[in-house]
Every structure is written in structure tokens, then in C-alpha cells.
C-alpha atoms as a printed R data frame, in Angstrom:
    type eleno elety resid chain resno       x       y      z
1   ATOM     1    CA   MET     A     1   0.278 -25.802 21.655
2   ATOM     2    CA   LYS     A     2   2.756 -22.986 23.090
3   ATOM     3    CA   THR     A     3   1.418 -20.779 20.343
4   ATOM     4    CA   LEU     A     4  -1.949 -20.782 21.149
5   ATOM     5    CA   LYS     A     5  -0.858 -20.367 24.668
6   ATOM     6    CA   ALA     A     6   0.656 -17.378 23.176
7   ATOM     7    CA   LEU     A     7  -2.124 -16.577 21.710
8   ATOM     8    CA   TRP     A     8  -4.198 -16.611 25.073
9   ATOM     9    CA   VAL     A     9  -1.562 -15.230 26.934
10  ATOM    10    CA   ASN     A    10  -2.124 -12.229 25.099
11  ATOM    11    CA   LEU     A    11  -6.168 -12.106 25.239
12  ATOM    12    CA   LYS     A    12  -5.847 -12.297 28.274
13  ATOM    13    CA   VAL     A    13  -3.959  -8.845 28.565
14  ATOM    14    CA   TYR     A    14  -6.064  -7.221 25.471
15  ATOM    15    CA   PHE     A    15  -8.573  -7.930 27.957
16  ATOM    16    CA   LYS     A    16  -6.861  -6.846 30.579
17  ATOM    17    CA   MET     A    17  -5.977  -3.501 29.627
18  ATOM    18    CA   THR     A    18  -9.387  -3.371 27.408
19  ATOM    19    CA   PHE     A    19 -10.786  -2.341 30.478
20  ATOM    20    CA   ARG     A    20  -8.470  -0.755 31.526
21  ATOM    21    CA   ASN     A    21  -8.020   1.630 29.187
22  ATOM    22    CA   ILE     A    22 -10.715   3.871 29.619
23  ATOM    23    CA   PHE     A    23 -10.200   5.247 25.785
24  ATOM    24    CA   LEU     A    24 -10.787   1.869 24.707
25  ATOM    25    CA   LEU     A    25 -13.635   0.879 26.842
26  ATOM    26    CA   VAL     A    26 -15.558   3.516 25.396
27  ATOM    27    CA   VAL     A    27 -14.936   2.598 22.155
28  ATOM    28    CA   HIS     A    28 -15.507  -0.898 22.651
29  ATOM    29    CA   TYR     A    29 -18.845  -0.867 24.662
30  ATOM    30    CA   LEU     A    30 -19.608   2.012 26.104
31  ATOM    31    CA   LEU     A    31 -20.195   4.367 22.997
32  ATOM    32    CA   PRO     A    32 -21.717   1.624 20.700
33  ATOM    33    CA   ILE     A    33 -24.247   0.939 23.389
34  ATOM    34    CA   LEU     A    34 -25.124   4.561 23.539
35  ATOM    35    CA   CYS     A    35 -25.148   4.626 19.898
36  ATOM    36    CA   TYR     A    36 -27.618   1.991 19.434
37  ATOM    37    CA   LEU     A    37 -30.112   3.422 22.681
38  ATOM    38    CA   MET     A    38 -30.328   6.720 20.354
39  ATOM    39    CA   PHE     A    39 -30.313   5.346 16.904
40  ATOM    40    CA   SER     A    40 -32.603   3.221 17.763
41  ATOM    41    CA   ALA     A    41 -34.951   4.982 20.161
42  ATOM    42    CA   VAL     A    42 -34.868   7.666 16.720
43  ATOM    43    CA   PHE     A    43 -35.612   5.760 13.707
44  ATOM    44    CA   VAL     A    44 -38.525   4.246 15.367
45  ATOM    45    CA   GLY     A    45 -39.641   6.806 16.893
46  ATOM    46    CA   ILE     A    46 -39.669   8.507 13.125
47  ATOM    47    CA   ASN     A    47 -41.182   5.598 10.846
48  ATOM    48    CA   GLU     A    48 -42.537   2.333 12.449
49  ATOM    49    CA   GLU     A    49 -40.649   0.055  9.850
50  ATOM    50    CA   ASN     A    50 -37.642   0.926 10.996
51  ATOM    51    CA   LYS     A    51 -38.473  -2.133 13.331
52  ATOM    52    CA   LYS     A    52 -37.897  -4.263 10.491
53  ATOM    53    CA   THR     A    53 -34.420  -2.940 10.748
54  ATOM    54    CA   ILE     A    54 -33.023  -1.558 12.998
55  ATOM    55    CA   ILE     A    55 -30.996  -4.816 14.304
56  ATOM    56    CA   MET     A    56 -29.522  -4.797 11.322
57  ATOM    57    CA   SER     A    57 -28.055  -1.513 11.244
58  ATOM    58    CA   MET     A    58 -26.946  -1.057 14.535
59  ATOM    59    CA   THR     A    59 -25.271  -4.069 14.579
60  ATOM    60    CA   ALA     A    60 -23.466  -2.688 11.266
61  ATOM    61    CA   PHE     A    61 -22.868   0.568 12.344
62  ATOM    62    CA   THR     A    62 -21.479  -0.830 16.151
63  ATOM    63    CA   ILE     A    63 -19.369  -3.239 14.049
64  ATOM    64    CA   ALA     A    64 -17.575  -0.404 12.151
65  ATOM    65    CA   MET     A    65 -17.024   1.834 15.865
66  ATOM    66    CA   ASN     A    66 -15.627  -1.070 17.265
67  ATOM    67    CA   SER     A    67 -13.050  -2.029 13.970
68  ATOM    68    CA   TYR     A    68 -12.587   1.632 12.452
69  ATOM    69    CA   LEU     A    69 -12.351   3.045 15.616
70  ATOM    70    CA   GLY     A    70 -11.445   1.186 18.161
71  ATOM    71    CA   LEU     A    71  -9.526  -1.340 17.270
72  ATOM    72    CA   PRO     A    72  -6.128   0.389 15.070
73  ATOM    73    CA   ILE     A    73  -4.877   2.563 17.331
74  ATOM    74    CA   ASN     A    74  -4.577  -0.909 19.140
75  ATOM    75    CA   VAL     A    75  -2.509  -2.380 16.439
76  ATOM    76    CA   VAL     A    76  -0.551   1.045 15.564
77  ATOM    77    CA   ARG     A    77   1.682   0.993 18.831
78  ATOM    78    CA   TYR     A    78   3.530  -2.796 17.480
79  ATOM    79    CA   SER     A    79   3.991  -1.996 14.401
80  ATOM    80    CA   ALA     A    80   5.416   1.168 14.932
81  ATOM    81    CA   GLY     A    81   7.500   2.561 17.562
82  ATOM    82    CA   ASP     A    82   9.179   1.326 20.684
83  ATOM    83    CA   ILE     A    83   6.802  -1.008 21.284
84  ATOM    84    CA   LYS     A    84   7.040  -3.141 18.404
85  ATOM    85    CA   ARG     A    85  11.033  -3.207 19.061
86  ATOM    86    CA   ALA     A    86  10.632  -4.067 22.262
87  ATOM    87    CA   TYR     A    87   8.775  -6.951 21.322
88  ATOM    88    CA   ILE     A    88  11.104  -8.110 18.284
89  ATOM    89    CA   ALA     A    89  14.329  -7.963 21.058
90  ATOM    90    CA   GLY     A    90  11.892  -9.830 22.954
91  ATOM    91    CA   GLY     A    91  12.202 -12.684 20.896
92  ATOM    92    CA   ILE     A    92   8.111 -12.245 20.983
93  ATOM    93    CA   ARG     A    93   6.318 -12.531 17.201
94  ATOM    94    CA   LEU     A    94   4.668  -9.538 16.593
95  ATOM    95    CA   ARG     A    95   1.934 -10.958 14.506
96  ATOM    96    CA   ARG     A    96   0.839 -13.167 18.087
97  ATOM    97    CA   VAL     A    97   0.728  -9.937 18.959
98  ATOM    98    CA   PHE     A    98  -1.825  -8.407 15.638
99  ATOM    99    CA   LEU     A    99  -3.521 -12.188 15.595
100 ATOM   100    CA   SER     A   100  -4.444 -11.765 19.835
101 ATOM   101    CA   ALA     A   101  -5.846  -7.582 18.903
102 ATOM   102    CA   ALA     A   102  -8.316  -9.001 16.114
103 ATOM   103    CA   VAL     A   103  -9.283 -11.928 18.314
104 ATOM   104    CA   SER     A   104 -10.492  -9.450 20.841
105 ATOM   105    CA   ASN     A   105 -12.138  -7.130 18.763
106 ATOM   106    CA   ILE     A   106 -13.765 -10.009 17.176
107 ATOM   107    CA   ILE     A   107 -15.118 -11.130 20.418
108 ATOM   108    CA   HIS     A   108 -16.420  -7.810 21.410
109 ATOM   109    CA   CYS     A   109 -17.598  -7.095 18.078
110 ATOM   110    CA   PHE     A   110 -20.033 -10.468 19.373
111 ATOM   111    CA   ILE     A   111 -20.701  -9.149 22.055
112 ATOM   112    CA   ILE     A   112 -22.148  -5.440 21.703
113 ATOM   113    CA   SER     A   113 -23.943  -7.523 18.916
114 ATOM   114    CA   ALA     A   114 -25.470 -10.432 20.869
115 ATOM   115    CA   VAL     A   115 -26.374  -7.428 23.450
116 ATOM   116    CA   ILE     A   116 -27.929  -5.518 20.925
117 ATOM   117    CA   LEU     A   117 -29.994  -8.966 18.952
118 ATOM   118    CA   LEU     A   118 -30.630  -9.566 22.510
119 ATOM   119    CA   THR     A   119 -32.785  -6.377 24.165
120 ATOM   120    CA   ALA     A   120 -34.036  -4.308 20.277
121 ATOM   121    CA   LYS     A   121 -37.418  -6.348 20.691
122 ATOM   122    CA   PRO     A   122 -37.456  -6.137 24.357
123 ATOM   123    CA   LEU     A   123 -36.370  -2.203 24.061
124 ATOM   124    CA   PHE     A   124 -37.877  -1.167 20.504
125 ATOM   125    CA   GLY     A   125 -39.618  -4.305 19.234
126 ATOM   126    CA   ALA     A   126 -38.037  -4.627 16.740
127 ATOM   127    CA   VAL     A   127 -38.488  -7.498 14.338
128 ATOM   128    CA   LEU     A   128 -35.568 -10.409 14.627
129 ATOM   129    CA   PRO     A   129 -34.176 -11.880 12.203
130 ATOM   130    CA   GLU     A   130 -36.484 -14.493  9.967
131 ATOM   131    CA   SER     A   131 -32.877 -17.041  9.750
132 ATOM   132    CA   MET     A   132 -30.658 -16.729 13.151
133 ATOM   133    CA   PRO     A   133 -27.719 -19.117 11.261
134 ATOM   134    CA   ARG     A   134 -28.169 -17.378  8.389
135 ATOM   135    CA   TYR     A   135 -27.848 -14.347 10.483
136 ATOM   136    CA   PHE     A   136 -24.808 -14.620 12.416
137 ATOM   137    CA   ALA     A   137 -22.574 -16.639  9.133
138 ATOM   138    CA   ALA     A   138 -23.537 -12.610  7.626
139 ATOM   139    CA   LEU     A   139 -22.019 -11.545 11.097
140 ATOM   140    CA   PHE     A   140 -19.022 -13.129 10.966
141 ATOM   141    CA   ILE     A   141 -18.475 -12.555  7.483
142 ATOM   142    CA   GLY     A   142 -19.110  -8.371  8.810
143 ATOM   143    CA   ILE     A   143 -17.045  -8.565 11.960
144 ATOM   144    CA   LEU     A   144 -14.266 -10.560 10.262
145 ATOM   145    CA   LEU     A   145 -14.460  -7.759  7.092
146 ATOM   146    CA   SER     A   146 -14.637  -5.378  9.295
147 ATOM   147    CA   THR     A   147 -11.630  -6.544 11.911
148 ATOM   148    CA   VAL     A   148  -9.255  -6.980  9.280
149 ATOM   149    CA   THR     A   149  -9.991  -3.907  7.725
150 ATOM   150    CA   GLY     A   150  -9.149  -1.964 11.506
151 ATOM   151    CA   VAL     A   151  -6.047  -4.272 11.580
152 ATOM   152    CA   ALA     A   152  -4.472  -3.103  7.945
153 ATOM   153    CA   ILE     A   153  -5.629   0.562  9.348
154 ATOM   154    CA   GLY     A   154  -3.160   0.163 11.988
155 ATOM   155    CA   MET     A   155  -0.921  -1.735 10.619
156 ATOM   156    CA   PHE     A   156   0.172   0.715  7.512
157 ATOM   157    CA   SER     A   157   0.040   3.718  9.367
158 ATOM   158    CA   LYS     A   158   3.166   5.900 10.949
159 ATOM   159    CA   SER     A   159   1.409   7.066 14.460
160 ATOM   160    CA   ASN     A   160  -1.284   7.252 16.337
161 ATOM   161    CA   ALA     A   161  -2.642  10.421 14.997
162 ATOM   162    CA   MET     A   162  -1.880   9.066 11.278
163 ATOM   163    CA   ALA     A   163  -4.577   6.304 12.107
164 ATOM   164    CA   THR     A   164  -6.654   8.566 13.442
165 ATOM   165    CA   VAL     A   165  -7.281  10.427 10.873
166 ATOM   166    CA   ILE     A   166  -7.615   6.987  8.420
167 ATOM   167    CA   SER     A   167  -9.690   5.948 10.734
168 ATOM   168    CA   GLN     A   168 -12.533   9.047 10.964
169 ATOM   169    CA   ALA     A   169 -11.588   9.060  7.113
170 ATOM   170    CA   LEU     A   170 -12.806   5.751  6.037
171 ATOM   171    CA   PHE     A   171 -15.725   5.470  9.664
172 ATOM   172    CA   GLN     A   172 -18.430   8.665  8.460
173 ATOM   173    CA   PRO     A   173 -18.011   8.174  4.774
174 ATOM   174    CA   SER     A   174 -19.363   4.346  5.743
175 ATOM   175    CA   ILE     A   175 -22.382   5.049  8.004
176 ATOM   176    CA   PHE     A   176 -23.113   7.491  5.820
177 ATOM   177    CA   LEU     A   177 -23.479   5.871  2.311
178 ATOM   178    CA   SER     A   178 -23.343   2.181  3.445
179 ATOM   179    CA   GLY     A   179 -27.547   2.205  3.541
180 ATOM   180    CA   VAL     A   180 -26.713   1.900  7.651
181 ATOM   181    CA   LEU     A   181 -28.348   5.322  8.862
182 ATOM   182    CA   ILE     A   182 -29.764   6.887  5.717
183 ATOM   183    CA   ALA     A   183 -30.848   4.393  2.671
184 ATOM   184    CA   VAL     A   184 -29.079   4.482 -0.468
185 ATOM   185    CA   GLU     A   185 -31.695   4.845 -2.319
186 ATOM   186    CA   TYR     A   186 -32.494   8.154 -0.933
187 ATOM   187    CA   LEU     A   187 -29.172   9.242 -1.723
188 ATOM   188    CA   PRO     A   188 -28.197  11.212 -4.960
189 ATOM   189    CA   LYS     A   189 -27.520   9.063 -8.009
190 ATOM   190    CA   PHE     A   190 -23.996   9.505 -8.685
191 ATOM   191    CA   MET     A   191 -23.381   9.094 -4.777
192 ATOM   192    CA   GLN     A   192 -25.443   5.140 -4.742
193 ATOM   193    CA   LYS     A   193 -23.268   4.541 -7.499
194 ATOM   194    CA   ILE     A   194 -20.056   4.250 -5.486
195 ATOM   195    CA   THR     A   195 -21.675   2.516 -2.585
196 ATOM   196    CA   ASP     A   196 -19.953  -0.144 -3.857
197 ATOM   197    CA   ILE     A   197 -17.087   0.833 -3.299
198 ATOM   198    CA   ILE     A   198 -17.522   0.809  0.779
199 ATOM   199    CA   PRO     A   199 -17.443  -3.253  2.417
200 ATOM   200    CA   LEU     A   200 -19.991  -1.974  5.498
201 ATOM   201    CA   LYS     A   201 -22.610  -1.077  2.938
202 ATOM   202    CA   HIS     A   202 -22.162  -5.291  1.946
203 ATOM   203    CA   THR     A   203 -21.893  -6.389  5.820
204 ATOM   204    CA   TYR     A   204 -25.415  -4.481  6.340
205 ATOM   205    CA   VAL     A   205 -27.084  -6.208  3.311
206 ATOM   206    CA   LEU     A   206 -26.120  -9.234  3.921
207 ATOM   207    CA   LEU     A   207 -26.828  -9.224  7.724
208 ATOM   208    CA   LYS     A   208 -30.398  -8.297  6.358
209 ATOM   209    CA   GLY     A   209 -31.281 -11.218  4.558
210 ATOM   210    CA   TYR     A   210 -29.241 -13.428  2.099
211 ATOM   211    CA   ASP     A   211 -27.663 -11.701 -1.139
212 ATOM   212    CA   GLU     A   212 -25.102 -12.999 -3.464
213 ATOM   213    CA   THR     A   213 -23.109 -10.294 -4.558
214 ATOM   214    CA   SER     A   214 -22.409  -8.721 -1.033
215 ATOM   215    CA   LEU     A   215 -21.006 -11.799 -0.213
216 ATOM   216    CA   ILE     A   216 -18.855 -12.243 -3.381
217 ATOM   217    CA   VAL     A   217 -17.108  -8.419 -2.599
218 ATOM   218    CA   SER     A   218 -16.811  -8.956  1.501
219 ATOM   219    CA   LEU     A   219 -15.355 -12.357  0.910
220 ATOM   220    CA   ALA     A   220 -12.979 -10.944 -1.923
221 ATOM   221    CA   PHE     A   221 -12.302  -7.098  0.078
222 ATOM   222    CA   THR     A   222 -10.786  -9.124  3.345
223 ATOM   223    CA   ALA     A   223  -9.311 -11.681  0.614
224 ATOM   224    CA   VAL     A   224  -7.932  -8.321 -0.766
225 ATOM   225    CA   LEU     A   225  -6.598  -7.218  2.480
226 ATOM   226    CA   PHE     A   226  -5.359 -10.658  4.095
227 ATOM   227    CA   VAL     A   227  -3.475 -10.624  1.356
228 ATOM   228    CA   MET     A   228  -2.197  -6.650  2.154
229 ATOM   229    CA   LEU     A   229  -1.728  -8.086  5.583
230 ATOM   230    CA   ILE     A   230   1.211 -11.067  4.817
231 ATOM   231    CA   ILE     A   231   2.997  -8.703  3.212
232 ATOM   232    CA   ARG     A   232   3.066  -4.875  4.805
233 ATOM   233    CA   TYR     A   233   3.625  -7.073  7.529
234 ATOM   234    CA   ARG     A   234   6.856  -8.653  5.940
235 ATOM   235    CA   PHE     A   235   8.370  -5.310  5.132
236 ATOM   236    CA   ILE     A   236   6.901  -3.751  8.752
237 ATOM   237    CA   ILE     A   237   9.812  -7.398 10.388
238 ATOM   238    CA   ARG     A   238  11.966  -6.818  7.799
239 ATOM   239    CA   ARG     A   239  12.646  -2.878  8.930
240 ATOM   240    CA   SER     A   240  13.148  -4.080 12.423
């Protein structure tokens, strides 16, 4: 019970921080919504067929933006520096802090995804997913994978600058090689072969419909990253 209460308190703090911190507010909400509106208008204007995939592509894009760009900066402040030592000295378990950051990001991603799902059809004539239960299951898997990735970036970085560089190094190739902005079949053949190692590609594929390979790869990526986070967390605690 105490753990749940502590988690709830941390979540309230994170949400207050998000709406009071201009950077977090822009990265989690304003910029994703702006990109969604701009890219959707362009893609649908170029080709009417894009109405069939605009919800999935923009959802995957905004999930990546939230998790790869916004989340690591939020995590690194607690995995390195004076705040970490202050939390430990105060008897606050860091795992609750990291868990709160992850849950907070999952909620942010679901909110943005819901905005896209509810507005894409009236604004751009987008085609809704055929099966909502399957779509939301794929959405949860994709958000979980991206969130674990974002937490890993933050926990393995030694400073905000390093986290920013790693975030950009992952985000930029992901959006161009995943099929979200450019269809994979339009890429050079040598690039098509390396797209399978891009987690965001499998999130996008699952959002479009069930795919066993992408499901297995997504779950495998999540499991491996989770194990890495446990090892990294123990290392952080020992160093403190």
C-alpha cells in the first residue's frame, strides 16, 4: 500500500513538472500535436491512399518523440548528479522514481494517441483501424517498448548533453527507416535490410495489423532492455 501511495505521489509530481516545465510541455504535447497536424495535411494532400495509414504512422511518430526525446531528459537527472544522491540520502528508492517517469510517459503517449485517433477522421478523412482491441493491444506494446527505450537512454547517460545526443541519434534514423515517414520499399535495398533492427518499425507494423514477427521482435527488445535496466539500476545504486 505504501508503495502504491508513493508511486501516486511521484506521478502527481511528474505531471505538475510536465505542465510547469516548458521543455517537457513542448516535447510531450505541443510539438507532437503540431507535427501530427502538419505531416497529416502534407501526406494526405500528396496521396489520398495515406488516409489508410495516417493514424498509425502519426501515432508511432508521436510515441517515439515522447519516449526518445522527452523521457530521457527526465530520467537522467535522477540517474546522475546531485538529485540522485539527495534522493538516496533521504531514503527514497530510486526505482520508484524511474517507475513513475515510465508510467507518466505511458500516460502521455496514450493521451496523444487518443487525440490522433479521435481527430484524424474528422480533420483528414483518415480510415480508422479495423479492430480496435487489436489496435490498442499493439499500441500498448509499442508504447511500452518505446518507454523502456527512453528510460534506458536516460539511465545509461551520464549527463543531459549525452542523453540529448543519444536521443537524437536514435530518433532521427528511427523515423526515416521505420516506414513512418517514408515507406520502407522506397528506401535503397541496403537500407531495407537494416530496418528490422529499428524498434519503431515493428511498432508501426503492429499498429497497421497483426504481424507475428514484429510482435516477437518487439517483445524481445522489451525483455532485453528491461534486463539491461535492472543491471544498470544496481550499478547506479552501488556507485552511490
